[in-house]
N, C-alpha and C positions, 0 to 999 in steps of 0.2 A: 504493501499499499503506499502511496506517496503522502509524505509528511512535510509541510512548507513551514517556516517562521511566520507567522502573522502577526505585524506591526502592531495593530490594534489589540489583540490578546498581551502581545509580548509572549509568547508561547508556540511551539511547534506541535502544529495541528495534523491531524490526518485530513487530507485532503477528500471531501466529500461535494461531488458537483451537484448542483439545482436540478438539472434535468440532462438530458443523453448529448447536448450541445455546451461545450465550456464554452463560457463568453468571457473572453479577455479584454480589459481596454489598459493601454498603455501611453503614458502622456509622450508626447512626441516633442518637435523642437519647432523652436521660434526661428524661423526662416529668415535671418537676416546676415548668414555667415556660414563658413565653411564649418562642419561638424568637428569636433576635437576628441581626444583620448577619452574624455568622461564618456560621450556618447557611444563610444566603442565598448567600453566597457559595460554599459549599460544594456544595450542592445544586443550584443553577444550574449550576454547572460539570460535574456527574456527569449531570446531566440532557441538556447537550450531549452529551457522551458517548455517552450510550445513543441520543439520536436519532441521532447522526452513524452510530454501527454499523447501526440500522437501514435507515438512508439508504444504507449501503453492502451492503445485503442481507444482513446478517447475522439471523439469527434472537439473541433475546436474553431472558434471564430473569434478572429483575433482582429482589434482594431487598434490603431494608432494616429493621433489625431497632427495635423500641423498648426500650428498659432501663426496665421498669414498676415496679421494687424497686430501692431505694437508700436510702443515708441522707440525702440532700437529698431525695428525695419524702418520706420519713417525717418530716422535720424539717417539710417545708411541712404536712403534714397535721396535725401537732400545733399549728401557729402557725392553721390555719384551722378547727380543730377538726373535721376532716373525717377520711375513711380514704385509706390510701394507693392502694385502687381508685379512689375519688372526684376524688383529684388526679390520677392517672394517665389516667383517662379524659377528664376536663375538657381537661387540655393536651393528649391525642390529638388530639381534635376541634379546639381551637385551631391544632395543627400542621397540620392537614389544610387548615384554613382559608386559613392564611399559604402553604403550599406551591401550592394551587390558583390563589391571586389572581396567582403568579408563574409560572403556567403552566407548573408542576414536575408532570411524568407522576408519576400515583400509581404507586408501584413493584408487580410482579405478586404480591407478598408481604410481608405487613409482621408477623413473628411478634414476640409478647411474651414476654418472660423467663418471667413466670410458666407461661404456657402449654407451657412446654418443662423444667419441673422434674425430671419423670421422666429425659428424656433428658440433661440434664446431671448429675444423679445418677449414670447409667449410664456416661458419657462420665468422671467424676471416678474410679469405680471402677476404670475400665481402667487410669488412669493408676497410681492407688494399686498394683493388681495387678502393674504393670510396674516399679514400685521407683521411680515418678517423684514420687510424692506419699507423703504422711505424715498420720496423723491426731493429733491432740492435745487432747484434751477438749472433744471435740465441734466442732472447728475441723478443716479440711483444707488442707494446703497444698502449693505445687509446688516440689520442689527444685531449684534452679536448676542447681546444682553438678553434677547428673546428666546435664545436657545439655550436651553439649562445644561444640554449635552457639548455645547461648543469646548473644544478642547480635548474629547477624549482620545483622538490618534495620536497627538503628540504629548499628551499629559502636563499641559503647561497650564498653571493658573491665569486665568484670562487677565487679569489685573498686572500682569508680570509680563506679557506677551510683547514680542519686537513687531510692534506695529507697522516697521517700516522694512519688513524682511525684505530682500531683493531688489530695495531699491525703487518699488513699482508705484508707491505714493508720493503725488505731485505736492508742493509747498502749501498749495492754498487749499487742499481738502479738508485739514482741519477745522477750518471755519465753517465748512456745509455741515460735519459729522454730528450726530447727537453724541457720539462717545468716540474717542481716539482709535480705537478697535475697529469700530466699521470699517467695513471696506467694499470698494466699488463695484458694481453690478453693471450700471452704464456710465458712460464718460460722455459729458458735452462736447460737442465738434469743437475744435479749435480753429482760428482762420487758417485759411488756405491747406488744411489737412483734409485726407478723406472721411467721409461720412455716410452714414447709414439711417434710413427714416426709422423712428421709433413714434410710442405713443408720449415719451418725453421728449419729443424733438430730434434733431439731427446730432449724431453722435456715433460712438462705438462699444462694442461690449468690454467690461472688466477682463481681465487675464483668467480669474477661476471661472466665471461661469461660461464660459467655451466648452468647457470640459464636462459640466454636468449636463449641459443640453445636449453635447454629441453622444454621451454615453447613454443617455434614455432612448436619442433618436436612433442608434444605432444598435443598441443590445439589449433597453427596456429598462425598468427602474431599477432592479437589482441583479448584480453580476456577480460572478463566481470569484473574479480575481483581477485587482486592479494594480498596475505597475509603476515602479518610478524610482527614481534616484532617491538617496535619502535627504537630500536638499530642499526635496518638494513636501516632505511631511508636513512642516509648516513655514508658510501658511498654505500652501496650495492645496493640499489634499486636506488640509482640515478643513478648509472653507468649502470644498467640494462635499465634503460629506456634510456641513451645516447647510447649504443651499439645496441639495439634492433629498436629503431626508426631511428637511422642512417642506418642500414642495409635494414631496410622493407618499409622505407618511410611510416611508420603507427604508430598510436597510440599503445604503448604495453597492456595498461589493461586503462577500463574505469573508475573503483575505486580501490583505493588503501586504505586499511585499517590496521591498525597498534595495537597492543595492548601495553598497558602502562608496565612497568616494575615491576620487585620483589623485595620488601625490606624485612628484617628478622629484626624484633623489632626497626622498624624505621631506619635502615641503608642499604644501599644499599648491597644487596646479592655478596659477593665474596670470592676468596678462599683467600686472603689476610686478612680478616676482621675475617677467623675463624668463618663465619656463613653459609657456603655453605652448602646446603643438597640437597641430590638426591631424586627422589622420591623414589627409592627403600629405603633409608633410614629410610623415613618418612612413608612409609607403614608398615615396618619390624618392628617400632618402636610401633606399636598398633592402629595409625590411620587409618581406612577402608577407601577404594576407593573413596566410594560414601561421605564420610565426606569431603574429601580432594575436591571432585568435587562440590559439594554444597558449600563449604567454596568460591571457587573462584568464583562460579556464584552469590554470594550475592555482588558483585563489579563489577560497571560497567566496561566492557573490557579495556577501553582505560584509566583507572585511573590508579596510582599506587595500589599495592596490598601488605598490609603489614601482614607476617607471625608473629604471635606471638602465644604462648601457649594460654593464653585466648581467641584467637579468634577461634583460632581452638578447643577449648574446647566446648565454644557457638556453633559453627557449628555443633560439633559431637551430643551438646543436641537436637538441631534445627532436624539435620538429625535423629536420634531415632524417633522423634515423626511421621515426616512423613514416616519412613521406617517402624513402626507399624503398619500404616494405609493401606499400599501398601500390610503389611501382615495379612490384615483383616482375610482373608480364612484360613490362617494356625493357625491363633491364636484361631479362633471360630470354626473352624470343629474337631479339636481334642476333643470339646464337644458336637459333632453331633449338632451343631446350624448353620441353613442354613437360607439365607436371599433371598432364591429363592420361590417364590410363587407358590406353588406345588397343593395346594386343591384346587377344583373347586369352593368350597365356599368363597374362597378367592379374594376379590377383592378390587383394588385401587381408593379410590376417583376421580374421574376426576377432580373435582376442584383443589385437593389436586397434583394431579399429574401434572397439567397446571402450578401451583405454583412452584412446585420445578425442572420441565424442564425449566421455564424462569430464576429462580435463575441460576441454573449450566449452561445456554446458557450466562447467562451476565457474569459468571465468565471465561467463552471460550473467550468471544468478550474482555474482560480486558486482559486477558493474551497473546493473540495474538496482541493487541494494544502495549502490554508492548513490546513486541518483534519487532514488526514492527517500534517501537522509537529506532531505533538505536541499537537493540539488549540490551532492558534494561532488562538485567536477573533479577536484584535485585526486579522490579515489578513483572516479571512473579513468581519469587519465593514467594512472599509474596499471590499471587494466588493458589499456590500449598499448603501454609499450611492453606489457609483458607477453601480449599477441604477437607484436611488432620484431621480437627479439629475436626467435628464432628463423624467420624469413630474412631479416638483415645479417643474420650468422650465414646462413648458406648463401645469400649474395655476395659475402666478401669473401667466401670459399670458391664461387663460382668465378669470380675475378680474379682470382690467384691462380686456380688451377685448370690447367688445359684439359679438356675433355673429363669434367669433372662425370662421376659414375652416381645416379640416384635411383635408388631401389623403389618398387612399389609403395611400400609403407611411407616412405619418407614423403613420397607424392602425394600420399593422401594427406599425411598430417600438414604438409605446407598448403596445399590446395583449401582445406577445411579453415585451417588457422587463416588463411588468407581472404575466405569466403565472410569469416565471423567479426575479422578485422574492418572490414570495407562494412559491412553491418553495423558496427559501433561507432565506428568513426561519423557516418551519416548522422546518427542521433545526436553528436557534439557537433555537427555543422563543419567537421574539418575535411576539406576536399584534397585529393590528389595535386600536387601543383608540379609544372614541367621540371624534370631534372637535367639543368645542364651543365655538362662539365666540361669547363674551361681549361686551357693548356694541358690538354690531354697527355699523358706521359707515360712512357713504355714500361715493361717489366724491368727491362735489361737497364733503362736509365735509373729506374727506383733501385736496383741492386748498386748499380755504380755510386750514387750518393749515398746508400747506407755505408759502402766501404768507405768512401772518403771521411763521413761521420765517424765511423769507428777509427781511423786514422787521426783526425783531429781531436778525438777525445783520449786515445794514448798520449799523444802529443801535448795535453792539457790544454788546447785551444777550444775552450769552451764556448767561445763567442761564435766561432765557425761551425761548430756542431749544433748550435742553438738556430743559427742563420740556415743552414740545411733543413733542420726539423720544421721550421716555421714556413720555410719555402716549399716543402713538400706538403705540408697540411694547405696551403693556399692554393693546390693543386689537387687537393681531395684524398690526401695519403696520410693516414693517421701510422707514425710509427710505435711500436711496441719493444721497449728494450727487455730481454728475457735475461738478459746476463750483461757482463761489462764487457764481451765479446760478440756475442749473438742480438741481432735486431731482425723483428718481422715485422710486416707491415698490413695494413687494411684499406681498403677505399672505404671513403667515408660516404 
């Protein structure tokens, strides 16, 4: 059974869907710029949740919105001498490029705030009619003191709450509000800014009301799972709950899941600290999409994730091994090696077959149990590595030994292991990447360099010995010193 940590209850709970289709809403991006590493962390985690639910035979409807009207978008449009729509559409296209590169499945629906203005106005009107909202000079505010349960997600005292979280409140709002903690549902139009008609005059929706309206329009009044980063717990998700449950008299979501934040070299990622990195910049710098995805999955989704060069390099080396295993056929078929049992005289020993099938089935159970345990992707990755190991070991032998013989039992082992490896990496969204062997080096050249290195070590010229080792590693050759006089090697 799947167990998930519910931010609302602060407990790990058994997941029980409302009906046969699991309804999930994920807070999307405000489309004023390229996505950053925090977005990668969040959307990779939720992509694995979605994939695992499907793997576990659940039907899933996954909705993720775009905030396409916001002060940041308007500011960017002014800077670029363009329009709100142009900025939004450009960054929506760039969003898809980044998410597609990372292997993130596209949501079933991606509503835009500007396409739901009528529904947003209707939602606000219900809150106003019920006494939870009030209009002031073209603005409309939600009265938090009218909701006795306000603060239940974040567990904050209403009188101590940070009323300007995210910097979304303008300086003149406090003069219009009954209480400083009240938040905007509708904002009066400013001069020369895009606006929409409403019962309160021209304006645009507040940030929080968008999601409440789109959840209801796309999925209904109560959904199974609501997703987002931990920075959204307050005020955004707190306000969503207040709006939706006040209007609908029903629970908004049964499970609230939040991912941890991203640090860079131990510091919070921010533009002011000049450690802000976009997904595009990281991928353009040479980090492969699956290396980034693999790295994100090595840490529990609820914990902080620290991006360092060392951690990414380590993830890159680990992913290369898994990618090589996934590329088994690509590598071996070039030399016409097949692990299919074609000869009628070939047969797999039944006892051996039973042993291998049992071992592989146990790995699948461990993999599933790991993800059942609040999406323990690190545990799932460990099983992936176990499955990749025999395939990678065989590839190393195959590349070193000419006319390598392989018996029928071993063919069966490799074939079944690869089959399950492909199945389980699909659940994690890890896709085989093209293996590019640069500066290919022959076995004779490798042996010559190994001998040269052994002589350098004997002469205590360790600088030259290290230079030879590093040069070979750059060509995909890993040296293994078995003694002071004997060194072997493998292809990475």
